[in-house]
C-alpha positions in Angstrom: 12.3 87.4 39.0 15.4 89.4 38.3 13.3 91.8 36.2 10.9 92.1 39.1 13.8 93.2 41.3 14.7 95.9 38.8 11.1 96.9 38.4 10.7 97.3 42.1 6.8 97.0 42.1 4.5 94.1 42.7 3.3 92.4 39.5 0.6 89.7 38.9 -1.0 88.0 35.8 -0.1 85.2 33.4 3.6 84.6 32.7 3.2 85.9 29.1 1.6 89.2 30.2 4.2 89.7 33.0 7.1 89.1 30.6 5.7 91.6 28.2 5.1 94.1 31.0 8.6 93.7 32.4 10.3 93.4 29.0 11.6 89.9 29.4 12.2 87.7 26.4 11.0 84.1 26.5 13.7 81.7 27.7 13.2 77.9 28.2 15.8 78.0 31.0 13.3 80.1 33.0 11.0 77.1 33.3 7.4 76.6 32.0 5.0 79.4 31.8 2.3 79.6 34.5 -1.4 80.6 34.0 -1.2 83.0 36.9 2.0 84.5 38.4 2.5 87.0 41.3 5.7 88.6 42.6 6.2 91.0 45.4 9.5 92.8 46.1 11.2 92.9 49.5 12.3 96.4 50.5 14.8 97.6 53.1 15.0 101.4 53.5 13.5 102.0 50.0 16.0 99.6 48.5 14.9 96.3 46.8 16.8 93.5 48.3 14.7 90.4 47.3 11.3 89.1 46.2 8.7 86.5 46.9 7.0 84.8 43.9 4.0 82.4 43.7 2.5 80.9 40.5 -0.2 78.6 39.4 0.0 76.2 36.4 -3.6 75.1 36.3 -6.0 77.8 37.6 -6.1 81.2 35.8 -6.9 84.3 38.0 -5.8 82.6 41.2 -4.5 85.7 42.7 -6.3 88.9 43.5 -5.2 92.3 44.9 -5.9 91.1 48.4 -3.5 88.2 47.8 -0.9 90.7 46.5 -1.3 92.8 49.7 -1.1 89.8 51.9 2.0 88.5 50.1 3.6 92.0 50.4 2.9 91.9 54.1 4.4 88.4 54.4 7.4 89.5 52.3 8.2 92.2 54.8 7.9 89.9 57.7 10.2 87.4 56.0 12.7 90.1 55.3 12.6 91.2 59.0 13.1 87.6 60.1 16.0 87.2 57.7 17.6 90.5 58.9 17.2 89.3 62.5 18.8 86.0 61.5 21.7 87.6 59.8 22.2 90.0 62.7 22.2 87.1 65.1 24.7 85.2 63.0 26.9 88.3 62.7 26.7 88.9 66.5 27.7 85.3 67.2 30.6 85.7 64.8 31.8 88.9 66.5 31.3 87.3 69.9 33.4 84.4 68.8 36.1 86.7 67.4 36.1 88.8 70.7 36.3 85.7 72.7 39.3 84.5 70.7 40.9 88.0 71.2 40.3 87.9 75.0 41.6 84.3 75.2 44.8 85.4 73.3 45.2 88.5 75.6 44.7 86.3 78.6 47.3 83.8 77.4 49.7 86.7 76.8 49.0 88.2 80.2 49.5 84.8 81.9 52.8 84.4 80.1 53.8 88.0 81.1 52.9 87.2 84.8 54.8 84.0 84.6 57.8 85.7 83.1 57.6 88.5 85.7 57.4 85.9 88.5 60.5 84.2 87.0 62.3 87.5 86.9 61.4 88.4 90.4 62.5 84.9 91.6 65.8 85.4 89.7 66.2 88.9 91.2 65.6 87.6 94.7 68.2 84.9 94.1 70.7 87.4 92.9 70.1 89.6 95.9 70.4 86.6 98.1 73.8 85.7 96.5 75.0 89.3 97.0 73.9 89.2 100.6 75.6 85.8 101.2 78.9 87.2 99.8 78.8 89.6 102.7 77.3 87.6 105.5 78.6 84.0 105.0 81.0 83.1 107.7 83.2 81.0 105.4 83.7 80.0 101.8 82.2 76.5 102.5 79.1 78.0 103.9 78.9 80.4 101.0 79.1 77.5 98.5 76.4 75.6 100.3 74.1 78.6 100.5 74.6 79.4 96.8 73.7 75.7 96.0 70.5 76.2 97.8 69.7 79.3 95.9 70.4 77.7 92.5 68.3 74.7 93.5 65.3 77.0 93.8 65.7 78.2 90.2 66.6 75.0 88.3 67.1 71.3 89.0 70.4 71.2 90.9 70.5 67.9 92.8 73.9 67.3 91.1 75.8 70.5 91.4 79.5 71.4 91.6 81.8 74.5 91.5 85.2 74.1 89.9 88.0 76.7 90.2 91.4 77.0 88.5 94.3 76.8 90.8 96.5 79.9 91.3 99.1 78.6 88.9 96.4 77.7 86.3 97.7 74.1 86.0 95.0 72.2 87.8 91.3 72.2 88.7 90.0 72.2 92.2 86.5 71.3 93.3 85.8 73.3 96.5 82.1 72.3 96.5 80.4 69.2 94.9 77.1 67.5 95.6 76.4 64.5 93.3 74.1 61.5 93.8 76.5 59.2 91.8 79.9 60.8 92.3 80.1 61.9 96.0 83.8 62.9 95.9 85.4 65.0 93.2 89.2 65.2 93.7 91.4 67.9 92.3 93.0 67.1 89.0 95.4 68.4 86.4 93.8 70.1 83.5 92.7 67.5 81.0 90.0 67.3 78.3 86.9 67.0 80.6 83.7 68.8 80.2 84.7 71.4 82.8 88.0 72.1 81.0 86.1 72.4 77.7 83.9 75.2 79.2 87.1 76.9 80.4 88.6 76.8 77.0 85.6 78.0 75.0 84.8 80.7 77.6 81.1 80.3 77.1 78.3 78.1 78.5 77.8 74.5 77.3 74.3 72.9 77.3 74.4 69.3 76.1 72.1 66.3 76.1 73.3 62.7 75.9 73.5 62.9 72.1 75.5 66.1 72.2 77.8 64.6 74.8 78.4 61.5 72.7 79.0 63.7 69.6 81.6 65.8 71.5 83.3 62.5 72.7 83.4 61.1 69.2 84.9 64.4 67.9 87.7 64.0 70.6 86.8 67.3 72.1 85.9 66.1 75.6 86.3 63.1 77.8 83.7 62.4 80.5 85.0 61.7 84.0 82.8 59.8 86.4 79.2 58.7 85.7 77.8 59.8 82.4 75.1 62.4 82.6 71.9 62.4 80.5 71.8 66.2 80.5 74.8 68.5 81.4 74.9 72.3 81.8 78.1 74.3 82.6 78.7 78.0 82.8 82.0 79.8 83.2 82.7 81.9 86.4 84.5 85.2 85.8 86.6 87.4 88.0 87.0 90.8 86.2 87.6 89.7 82.6 89.2 86.3 83.4 87.5 82.9 83.5 88.5 81.4 86.8 86.1 78.5 87.1 82.9 76.7 86.2 79.6 76.2 87.9 77.8 73.0 86.6 74.6 71.0 87.1 73.8 67.6 85.6 71.0 65.1 85.4 71.2 61.3 85.3 67.6 60.8 84.4 65.9 61.2 80.9 63.0 62.8 82.8 65.1 65.9 83.6 66.7 67.9 80.8 68.1 71.4 80.9 66.8 74.1 78.6 68.2 77.3 77.1 66.1 79.1 79.8 68.0 77.2 82.5 71.2 78.2 80.7 70.3 81.9 80.9 69.3 81.6 84.5 72.6 79.9 85.5 74.6 82.4 83.5 73.0 85.3 85.4 73.6 83.5 88.7 77.2 82.6 87.7 78.0 86.3 87.2 76.9 87.1 90.7 78.6 84.1 92.2 81.9 85.2 90.6 81.5 88.6 92.2 80.5 86.9 95.5 83.5 84.6 95.4 85.8 87.6 95.0 84.3 89.4 98.0 84.4 86.2 100.1 88.1 85.7 99.2 88.8 89.3 100.1 87.0 88.9 103.4 88.9 85.6 104.1 92.2 87.4 103.4 91.1 90.2 105.6 90.3 87.8 108.4 93.6 86.0 107.9 95.4 89.3 108.1 93.6 90.3 111.2 94.3 86.9 112.7 98.0 87.2 111.9 98.0 90.7 113.3 96.4 89.5 116.5 98.9 86.7 116.8 101.8 89.1 116.4 100.3 91.5 119.0 100.0 88.6 121.4 103.6 87.6 120.9 104.8 91.1 121.4 102.6 91.6 124.4 104.1 88.4 125.9 107.7 89.6 125.3 107.1 92.9 127.1 104.8 91.5 129.8 107.6 91.3 132.5 108.4 95.0 132.1 104.8 96.2 132.7 102.3 93.4 132.7 99.3 95.3 133.7 99.8 98.2 131.4 100.5 96.0 128.4 97.6 93.8 129.1 95.3 96.8 129.0 96.9 98.0 125.8 96.6 94.6 124.3 92.9 94.3 125.2 92.3 97.8 123.8 94.1 96.9 120.6 92.1 93.6 120.2 88.9 95.5 121.0 89.8 98.1 118.3 90.5 95.3 115.8 87.2 93.6 116.6 85.4 96.9 116.2 87.2 97.6 112.9 86.3 94.2 111.6 82.6 94.6 112.6 82.5 98.0 111.0 84.0 97.0 107.7 80.6 96.9 105.9 78.8 99.5 108.0 77.0 102.1 105.9 77.1 104.4 108.9 74.0 106.6 109.5 72.1 106.6 106.2 70.9 110.1 107.0 70.5 112.8 104.3 73.8 114.4 103.3 74.8 118.1 103.0 73.5 118.6 99.4 70.1 117.1 100.4 69.9 119.4 103.4 70.8 122.4 101.2 68.0 121.5 98.8 65.5 121.3 101.6 66.8 124.6 103.0 66.5 126.2 99.6 62.8 125.1 99.4 62.1 126.3 102.9 63.7 129.7 102.1 61.7 130.0 98.9 58.4 129.2 100.7 59.3 131.7 103.4 60.1 134.5 100.9 56.7 134.0 99.2 54.9 134.0 102.5 53.4 130.5 102.1 55.8 128.6 104.4 56.2 128.1 108.2 59.0 129.6 110.2 62.0 127.3 110.4 65.5 127.0 112.0 68.7 125.1 111.5 70.3 123.2 114.4 74.0 122.6 114.0 75.3 119.8 116.2 78.9 118.8 116.8 80.0 116.0 119.2 82.3 117.1 122.1 85.7 115.6 122.2 84.9 113.2 119.4 88.5 113.1 118.2 89.4 111.7 121.6 87.1 108.7 120.9 88.7 108.1 117.5 92.3 108.5 118.8 91.8 106.4 121.9 89.5 103.5 121.0 89.6 103.6 117.2 87.7 104.9 114.2 85.4 101.9 114.1 84.2 102.8 117.5 83.8 106.4 116.3 81.7 105.2 113.4 79.5 103.1 115.8 79.1 106.2 118.0 78.0 108.2 114.9 75.4 105.6 114.0 74.0 105.5 117.6 74.1 109.3 117.7 72.1 109.5 114.5 69.6 107.1 115.9 69.1 109.1 119.0 68.8 112.4 117.1 66.3 110.8 114.7 64.3 109.5 117.7 64.2 112.9 119.3 62.9 114.9 116.4 59.5 115.0 114.8 58.5 113.2 111.6 58.7 116.2 109.3 62.1 117.4 110.6 65.2 116.7 108.4 68.2 115.2 110.2 71.4 115.4 108.1 75.0 114.3 108.6 77.3 117.0 107.2 80.5 114.9 107.7 82.7 113.8 110.5 80.9 114.3 113.8 78.8 117.2 112.5 75.0 116.9 112.1 72.3 119.5 111.2 68.6 119.4 111.8 66.1 121.5 109.8 62.9 122.1 111.8 59.7 124.0 111.1 57.7 125.5 113.9 54.6 127.6 114.4 55.0 128.5 118.0 58.2 130.5 118.0 61.8 129.7 118.9 60.7 128.0 122.2 60.0 124.8 120.2 63.6 124.9 118.8 65.1 125.4 122.2 63.0 122.5 123.7 64.0 120.2 120.8 67.7 121.2 121.3 67.5 120.4 125.0 65.7 117.1 124.3 68.5 116.1 121.8 71.2 116.9 124.2 69.5 114.9 127.0 69.2 111.9 124.7 72.8 112.1 123.6 73.9 112.4 127.2 72.7 108.9 128.0 75.6 106.3 128.4 76.6 104.1 125.5 79.1 101.2 125.4 81.9 101.4 122.8 84.9 99.3 122.7 84.3 97.8 126.1 84.0 101.2 127.7 81.0 103.1 129.0 81.1 106.5 127.4 78.9 109.5 128.2 78.8 111.5 125.0 77.8 115.1 124.8 77.4 117.7 122.1 77.4 121.4 121.5 74.5 122.7 119.5 73.9 126.0 117.6 70.6 127.4 116.5 70.1 129.8 113.6 66.5 130.9 112.9 65.2 132.0 109.5 65.6 135.7 108.7 65.0 137.5 105.4 68.7 138.5 105.2 69.6 134.8 104.4 70.1 134.3 100.7 70.8 130.6 100.8 71.2 127.5 103.1 74.9 127.9 103.4 74.5 131.2 105.2 72.1 129.6 107.7 74.5 126.7 108.3 77.4 129.1 108.7 75.6 131.0 111.5 74.3 127.9 113.2 77.9 126.7 113.1 79.1 129.9 114.7 76.4 129.5 117.4 77.6 126.0 118.0 81.2 127.2 118.6 79.7 129.7 121.1 78.1 126.8 122.9 81.5 125.0 123.0 83.2 128.1 124.3 80.6 128.3 127.1 81.5 124.9 128.4 80.1 122.3 125.9 77.0 120.1 126.4 74.7 123.0 125.7 73.1 125.0 123.0 73.4 128.6 121.9 71.1 130.7 119.6 72.7 132.9 117.0 72.0 136.6 117.6 73.1 139.9 116.3 76.0 140.2 118.7 77.3 136.9 117.5 76.8 138.0 113.9 78.8 141.1 114.6 81.5 139.0 116.3 81.6 136.7 113.3 82.0 139.7 111.0 84.8 141.1 113.1 86.5 137.7 113.0 86.2 137.6 109.2 87.7 141.2 109.0 90.5 140.2 111.4 91.3 137.2 109.4 91.5 139.3 106.2 93.8 141.8 108.1 95.9 138.8 109.3 96.4 137.7 105.7 97.4 141.2 104.6 99.7 141.5 107.5 101.5 138.3 106.5 102.0 139.6 103.0 103.2 142.9 104.4 105.4 141.2 107.1 103.8 143.3 109.8 104.9 140.9 112.6 107.9 141.4 114.8 109.5 139.9 117.9 109.6 141.6 121.3 112.4 140.3 123.5 111.8 139.7 127.2 115.0 138.9 129.2 115.4 135.7 131.2 117.6 136.4 134.2 119.5 134.6 136.9 117.5 135.4 140.1 120.6 135.7 142.4 122.4 138.5 140.6 120.1 139.5 137.7 122.4 138.4 135.0 120.7 137.9 131.6 121.1 134.3 130.3 118.7 134.7 127.4 115.5 136.2 126.0 112.1 134.9 125.0 110.9 136.3 121.6 107.3 137.3 122.0 105.1 137.8 119.0 103.6 141.3 118.2 101.4 142.4 115.3 101.9 146.0 114.2 98.3 146.5 112.9 97.7 149.2 110.3 94.8 150.7 112.2 94.8 149.3 115.8 98.5 149.7 116.6 100.5 147.0 118.4 98.5 143.9 119.1 99.3 141.2 121.7 99.1 137.5 120.7 95.9 137.1 122.9 94.0 139.3 120.4 94.8 137.2 117.3 96.5 133.9 118.2 93.3 131.9 118.5 92.2 133.1 115.1 95.6 132.2 113.7 95.3 128.7 115.1 91.8 128.1 113.8 92.6 129.4 110.3 96.0 127.7 110.1 97.7 131.0 109.4 99.7 130.9 112.6 102.4 128.7 110.9 103.1 131.5 108.3 103.2 134.1 111.1 105.6 131.9 113.1 108.0 131.6 110.2 108.1 135.3 109.8 109.1 135.6 113.5 111.7 132.8 113.3 113.3 134.5 110.3 113.8 137.7 112.3 115.0 135.8 115.4 117.6 133.9 113.4 118.7 137.2 111.9 119.1 138.6 115.4 121.2 135.6 116.5 123.4 136.1 113.4 124.0 139.8 114.4 124.7 138.8 118.0 122.7 138.6 121.3 123.2 138.2 125.0 122.6 134.5 125.7 120.1 132.4 123.9 116.7 133.3 122.4 113.7 131.1 122.9 110.7 131.0 120.4 107.3 129.5 120.9 106.4 126.7 118.5 102.7 125.8 117.8 101.7 122.1 117.9 100.8 122.6 114.2 104.5 122.7 113.3 105.1 119.2 114.7 102.6 117.8 112.2 104.9 119.0 109.4 107.7 116.4 108.6 110.1 119.1 107.4 109.8 121.6 110.3 113.2 120.8 111.7 115.0 120.8 108.3 113.4 124.1 107.4 114.3 125.8 110.7 117.9 124.6 110.5 118.2 125.8 106.9 117.5 129.3 108.1 120.6 129.1 110.3 122.7 127.8 107.4 121.5 130.6 105.2 122.7 133.4 107.5 125.6 131.6 109.3 124.0 131.7 112.8 124.7 129.2 115.5 121.5 127.0 116.1 122.7 126.2 119.7 121.8 129.7 120.7 118.1 129.1 120.0 115.6 127.2 122.2 112.1 126.1 121.3 109.2 126.5 123.7 106.5 123.9 123.4 103.3 123.2 125.3 102.2 119.9 126.7 99.5 119.7 123.9 102.3 119.2 121.4 103.5 116.2 123.3 100.0 114.6 123.3 99.1 115.5 119.7 101.5 113.2 117.7 104.0 112.0 120.2 106.2 109.9 117.9 106.6 112.7 115.3 107.2 115.3 118.0 109.9 113.1 119.6 111.7 112.7 116.2 111.6 116.5 115.6 112.9 117.4 119.0 115.7 114.8 118.8 116.7 116.3 115.4 116.8 119.8 116.8 118.8 118.7 119.9 121.4 117.0 117.7 122.0 120.5 116.3 122.1 122.2 119.7 118.5 123.5 119.8 117.1 122.6 123.2 113.4 122.2 124.1 111.7 124.1 127.0 108.3 123.0 128.2 106.1 126.1 128.5 103.3 126.6 131.1 104.2 123.5 132.9 101.6 122.2 135.3 98.5 123.5 133.5 98.2 120.6 131.0 97.6 116.9 131.0 101.1 115.4 130.4 102.2 112.5 132.4 105.6 112.3 134.1 106.5 109.6 131.6 106.7 112.3 129.0 109.5 114.0 130.8 111.5 110.8 130.5 110.6 110.2 126.9 111.1 113.6 125.4 114.4 115.6 125.5 113.1 118.4 127.7 115.9 120.6 129.1 113.9 123.3 130.9 110.5 123.5 132.7 108.9 126.9 132.6 106.6 127.2 135.7 103.3 128.8 134.7 102.6 132.3 135.9 99.4 131.2 137.6 101.5 129.4 140.2 104.0 132.2 140.6 101.2 134.7 141.3 100.2 132.7 144.4 103.6 132.9 146.2 105.2 135.7 148.2 103.4 138.1 150.4 99.8 137.1 150.9 100.1 134.1 148.5 98.2 130.9 148.5 99.8 127.9 150.4 98.8 125.5 147.7 100.7 127.5 145.0 103.8 127.4 147.1 103.4 123.7 147.6 103.0 123.1 143.8 106.0 125.2 142.9 108.1 123.4 145.5 107.0 120.0 144.0 107.8 121.1 140.5 111.2 122.3 141.5 111.9 119.0 143.4 110.7 117.0 140.3 112.9 119.0 138.0 115.9 118.6 140.3 115.4 114.9 140.5 115.2 114.6 136.7 118.2 117.0 136.1 116.0 119.6 134.3 116.4 123.3 134.7 113.5 125.6 135.7 112.4 129.1 134.8 109.7 130.9 136.7 107.3 132.9 134.5 105.4 136.1 135.5 107.6 137.4 138.4 106.3 140.8 139.2 107.2 141.5 142.8 110.4 141.4 144.9 108.6 139.0 147.3 108.0 136.5 144.5 111.7 136.7 143.5 112.9 136.2 147.1 110.5 133.3 147.6 111.7 131.6 144.5 115.3 132.0 145.4 114.5 130.4 148.8 112.7 127.5 147.1 115.8 126.9 144.9 114.6 128.3 141.6 117.6 129.8 139.8 116.0 131.6 136.8 113.0 133.6 136.0 111.3 136.2 133.8 108.6 138.8 134.3 107.9 142.5 134.5 110.0 142.7 137.6 113.0 141.5 135.7 112.4 143.2 132.4 109.5 144.1 130.0 109.4 142.9 126.4 110.9 145.3 123.9 111.5 145.5 120.2 115.2 146.1 120.8 117.0 143.6 122.9 119.1 146.2 124.7 116.0 148.4 125.7 114.5 145.9 128.2 114.0 147.4 131.6 114.5 145.6 134.8 
């Protein structure tokens, strides 16, 4: 047969003839010879892969050519059937292998899903613990809520928290739930399981056998009922171990696993942080309670002097404290910040430059008198107002507009529009209307307002900062026009801004060049015209514009903070004049900014020491704003100056907001009656002005304070003032300001 396979052609005949034809030697192992033998090869793609053989041992010539053809046909069918059978077996084998692969992949996927669900469950638990650290009203409530969270993760029917005492000598159990040991009392540090975890500073997972082994080794002693399975994890604060969180099982059906240990370790880390936050909150509440108690005691001590006023102040203080406590964890507005807005502005500018973006504008909003809210009812109320303002602005704008908080009480809105600036104006008015609705803060109904500036996109803008700058300038224009309104930045405003920048640069150069000098206006006794002193009035000798009056630059100096440097240049010259000699005293104007500096008085007095001048020949003129700005510091400064002979004069009296109580509290020696009142007396004056001046003079007389009338320009005004009892005055009638003290003309 093997020779037939090599031969590759059908063969028939007696065995002897076939052997001879195929070249096969006789071999008894091949079996007995047949009288007729026929073999047909099986072919697959011209390749012999098998054969079918039939033979007869008793009938010669049994097989003819027709039998050979038939056997060849049968051989091919058998081969086809065998191929099909092999293919079927191979297909079943591959199907079985693929099924095993899919089953394995499904098992891995199910395990991954299970692990992800466990991770999500753990993450939710950790978030819940972090939330409880902030929201729980007490440590006891925090412990109970944490127990509930842990019980959702692992078996925690028996659960306790142990904490080291402050001195580290004993163990406290602030929370314990146990089916067999209902009360765990504090104890000195011993060799218990809890202390063992504290000492090794790592988790301990032990079954009954492990617990027995630890006991036999003398490492631990079990207190209370013996557990079947015990798991304890250290609690950390910073890098220190401060306690233990433990769970235990009294049933052999419940055993803790390394997976439970990992879960409890993660949870313990967050519980430690939560405990620290809860303790901080508890200390803060205790501090607030103590502060409230002390305020109540102080209020009671002073109640007899002014019960109604102190009750109002106490209520305000308690309201501020409550608001401060409520706002401790307030994240404020959550609006985009300045860098975010600048990124959006840069993108809008880029699109506009390439012609594929809409027109846009920036709205710059600043709350009116927001500092008054902070100073009067507290920063917590101010924060609450900012949150409410941000909600109202967000509710007023469209979905694609960007509302940003730049800091403090400043907000900016980036809007895109396709119908011109009218939409920006309409939105601005809508925002102002919504902001104008009342809101309750600190027990008070407030009616907030804002000033809003609009700057529209223009190709000259290179970046978002320039747009914000011009919108800010427009906002200040709105404030100057009366607040609670909007203004659109235009070319005139741009020119004004550029002039302001130029003037500020000139001002800085003038300070370096010492281009400021005093002009002296005499202050006279009205009866006989005798000079009792002079007021030093500031002048700026500008390099191009000539002599400038304060009205042309004082506002810029205040806004930029440069006025303090200018004032010191003036004070230096005035002190020098006093050292050289002068007729009477010289008064100088002092900006409220100076009273915010703790060394103002010392610095001024040092000037007198340096040149040997008498400080008693100087007076400082202050406005009522200085009394309101920082009253305690201003009072200390004025008292220091008075101790060295420098008296204080209250300038422009009657035009501000100071209460009469300030005249009692502050060492004011002179009231200067504002020129607006003097202009209304004498000749065809206004009766109300005459009444006001008379009232001011009567008030000053009652308080023992001198008066000086400002802005006397007519003889009728001087005569009327003498008749009213005013003894001193200044004005163009009595002498114009001059650079030389002796050159003043009456």
